[in-house]
C-alpha positions in Angstrom: 63.4 149.9 42.9 65.5 150.9 39.8 69.2 150.4 40.1 72.1 151.5 37.8 75.4 149.8 37.9 78.6 149.9 35.9 79.3 146.6 34.2 82.8 145.9 33.1 83.0 143.5 30.1 86.1 141.4 29.3 86.3 139.1 26.3 87.9 135.8 27.2 88.7 132.6 25.3 88.1 129.0 26.2 90.7 126.3 25.7 89.0 125.5 22.4 89.4 129.1 21.2 85.8 130.2 21.6 85.3 133.7 22.7 82.8 134.8 25.4 82.2 137.8 27.6 82.7 137.9 31.3 81.0 140.6 33.3 81.9 142.1 36.7 80.8 145.0 38.9 81.6 146.5 42.3 79.1 147.5 45.0 79.3 150.7 47.1 81.7 149.0 49.5 84.0 148.0 46.7 83.1 144.3 46.9 83.5 142.5 43.5 80.5 140.7 41.9 80.4 138.6 38.8 77.4 139.6 36.8 75.4 136.9 34.9 72.4 137.3 32.8 69.6 134.8 32.5 68.4 133.4 29.2 65.5 135.9 29.3 68.0 138.7 28.6 68.3 138.9 24.8 70.7 141.8 24.6 73.6 141.4 27.1 76.1 144.2 26.8 79.1 143.8 24.4 81.2 146.5 26.0 81.6 148.2 29.4 78.5 150.3 30.2 75.9 151.4 32.7 73.1 148.9 33.1 69.7 150.0 34.4 67.4 147.3 35.9 64.7 146.9 38.5 65.9 145.2 41.7 62.9 142.8 41.6 64.5 141.3 38.4 67.8 140.6 40.1 69.2 138.3 42.8 72.6 137.6 44.4 74.0 134.1 44.9 77.4 132.8 46.0 79.7 130.4 44.2 83.1 129.0 45.0 84.8 132.2 43.7 82.6 134.9 45.3 79.3 136.6 44.8 77.2 136.5 41.6 74.6 139.1 40.6 72.0 137.5 38.4 70.0 139.9 36.2 66.9 138.6 34.4 65.7 141.9 32.8 67.6 144.9 31.5 65.6 148.2 31.3 68.3 150.2 29.6 71.9 150.1 28.6 73.7 153.5 28.8 77.2 154.1 27.5 79.9 154.5 30.1 81.9 157.6 29.7 85.6 157.0 30.3 87.7 159.9 31.6 91.1 160.0 29.8 92.8 162.9 31.4 93.6 163.4 35.1 92.7 167.1 34.7 89.1 166.1 33.8 88.8 164.1 37.0 89.9 166.8 39.5 
């Protein structure tokens, strides 16, 4: 089954100064998940976007800080359209 989720990308730094991207998403019940991509994914997103994938290529695990959504194959990355004005929302 094909799923589409919004992935939020934040660029963080290690103590050594190396930059890396951290990914998060929320489910329909507003539960937060870290998103991680396996080594098979050659093109992880660089900015917040909508990620389309097949649910057979994903799994959920739990670590000390919460739930982790593992994605092993991305079908499509779509831009996330951000709404800037309150008038555009309502």
